[in-house]
N, C-alpha and C positions, 0 to 999 in steps of 0.2 A: 923533719919529724913534728907531728903535731903535739902540742901540750894537751893535758887532760881537759883544761879549760876550752881550748880551740876545738877539740874533738866534740865536746859537749855542744858547743855553739853550732858546730857543723851538723851534728845529729838533729838538733832542735830545728834548724833551718830546713833540713832535708825532710823531716817529718811534717813541717808546715806546708812546704812546697807540694809533697805528695798529696797531702789532704786537700790543699787548695785545688790541684789539677783535678782529683777525683770529684771534689765538690762541684767543680764546673761542668762536669759532664753527666752528673745525676740528674734525672729529669722526671716529670710527671705529665699527665694529660689532663685537659678539661674538655669535655664534649657533651653536647646536649643529649646524647644517648647514654652518657655515663661510661663509655669505652671507646677504643679505636681498634681497628684491625691491624694485626701484623702480618705483612705479606712476605712471600717467598723471594720476590724480586722487586726492582725499583720502578714498578708500574702499578697503576690501579687495577689492571687487568690481570696481574699475577696472582697465584693462588693465596687465600688467606689461611695461615698456618697456626695463628693464635690471636689473642686480643689482650689489650692492656686495659684495666679498669681504673677509674678514678681512685686515688689513694694507693696505687701500687707503684712504688718508685723502680725505676729501671735505669740502665746506663747507656750512654751515647758512645759507641765504640769509634774512636778517630784514629786508631794505630795504623790501619791499612791506608787511610786517606785523611790526614790531619786537617786539611782544609776543603771539605767536600763542596762542590759547586752545584750539584744537582739539587732536586726537590726532595730526595728521599734520604734518610739517615740509617744507618745500621744500628741495630739495638741489641744490648745484652738484656734478655728478659728473664726475671725470675719465675720459675715454674715449680710445679708439684707441691702445693700446700702440704704440710705435715698433718695427716689424718688424725693423729693423736691429740692435736691441740684444736679444741672446739671454740675457744672464746676469740681468737684472732687468726689471721692468715700468716703462718711462718713459712716461707718458701724454702725448699730443700735443695733446689739446684737452679742452674742457669742455662738457658737456651741462647747460644751466641750467634745464631742465625736468624735473619729477619730484618725487615724494613718498616719504617713508619714515615708518613709524609711530615715534613718539618713544620708545616703549618699547625699540626696538633700537638706539638712539643713545647713545653714550658720548662726551661732549666730551673733547677732547685734554687739557684743563687739569683734568679730573677724575682723570686718571691721576697716578701718583707722579711728581713733578718732581724731577730731580736737580739738585744745587747746582752753580753755577759755582764753580771754584777759581781760575780766572784769567781776567780780563776786560780787554780793551782795544779800541782801534779796529780792530786787525788780528788779533786772535787771542782765541778763547774756548776754555776747557777745562772739561771736567767730569770728576769723579772719584768713583768709589763702590767701595769695597773693591778687587776685582780688576779693575775696568773703568776705563779712561780713554778719553775722546773729545776730540780737538783739531781745532778748526775754524780755519783760517788763510787770510787773504786777502793780496793783494799789489797794488801800483800797476799799473794796466792798462799793458801794454807794447805800444806802437803797432807797434815793430819786428817783433814776432812775429805780427801780424795783418794781414790785407788788409782795408783800409778804403776805402770808396768812398761819395761822396755820391749820393743819389737825388733825383729831381725835386720831391718835396714838402719837401725841406730836411733830411730825416732821413739816416740812414747805413745802408749795408750793412757787416756786419762778417763776415769769412770767407765772403762770398757769401750771408749770411742777413740778411734785413731784419726778421725776426720774432724777434730775440733779445730777451732780458729785461733790462730796465734803462731808462734814459731814451733815448728814441728819437731825440731831436734834438740829441745831444751825444755826444762821445766818452766812453765809460766811465771813470769815475775808479778803478775796482778790479775785480778778478776773483779767483776762488779761487786760492790757492796749493796747498792740499792739505787733505783731511780724513782723519784717521787714527783707527782704533779699535784699542785694545789690550786684550785680555781674556785672562786666564790665560796671559800671556806670548805669545799669538798676536796678530800685527798684521795688520790689514785696511786697505789704503789705497784710497779710493775711486777707481774707474777714471775716465778722462777723460770717458767719456760721461755720467757722473753730475755733472760739473761744468761741462760746455761750454755756452756761450752765456748764461751767468748773470753779470751785471754790476751794478755800483752796489749792492753788498751792505752790509747793516748788520749785521755780524757780532757786535757788542756786544750785541745783542739776541737772540742765539740761545737756544734752549731745548731741553732734552732730557727726554724722558718714558719711563717704563718701563711697558709694557703688561702686561696681565693674563696672557699667556702668555710672558712674559720677553722679548718682542720690544722694540725700541726705536724711538722716534720722534724724529728730529732736525729741528728747524724753524729755518730762517733766513730772514729778511725781506730784501727787496731794494726798490730805488726808493723812491718817495716820492709823496704825494698820489694823484692819478689814475693814476699809473703805479706804484703800490705793488703788490708781489706776494709770495707765499709760496712757499717750497720746503720739502717735508716728505719725509724718506726714511724709510721702514720697514725696519729691519734685523732679519732672523731668522738665528739660528745664525751671528752675527758676519760677515754680508754683506748687501748690499742686496737687499730683496725687491721694493720698489716705490718709486716716485718721482713725486710730484705737484708740479707747478708751476702756480699759477693766481694771476690777479688778483683781489683780494678787495674792491676799491673799484670801484663801478660807475661 
């Protein structure tokens, strides 16, 4: 039988491992045209079914073939930007069918990673010369949300059953704020960029610097089969795109 301390250490290791694996498969593209084609099959002659633009984070699926030897990689592509959000792209769903040539792909963890200067269960901070990023969470406040049970035993929160986190329990935490300060200019993430995201593991947050000076902020949530990743791309000190996806099948 595990002691409480052993269970806590095991949980921390598991969360770190899942975050590391997901992080290793998150990717972006850089191309002179600003986008690359997503094809239906593993050939340049295959039908183009979508495209990935620079600043749009996607996921490389290695579950069917953990060590692909070909030139094409299967991708999970965020699609359907929320039309209600005008200031940035927040994708609502994921297309798990499509291939991209591996020469166009750059994994997120191949970019320059900025160091954490402060890390706790509730806050992570990154700092580099004139840039500071603070990511902070708080206990979930039931009083400030509308909560109801649904037939399958899960919950609806603020009239949404498809929120991110543990579906069969009240969330343990939520975002308090994300703030970016650069050259004395401060940008605070709008509520649309933090809404419906619960059970966050902010101590494993990562920040990457892109090739065109854009930033990629990655925060993990959930655990096990309900693990998910949030990745914001920031350009010119504000959000350009936001990807939320489950990375454990």
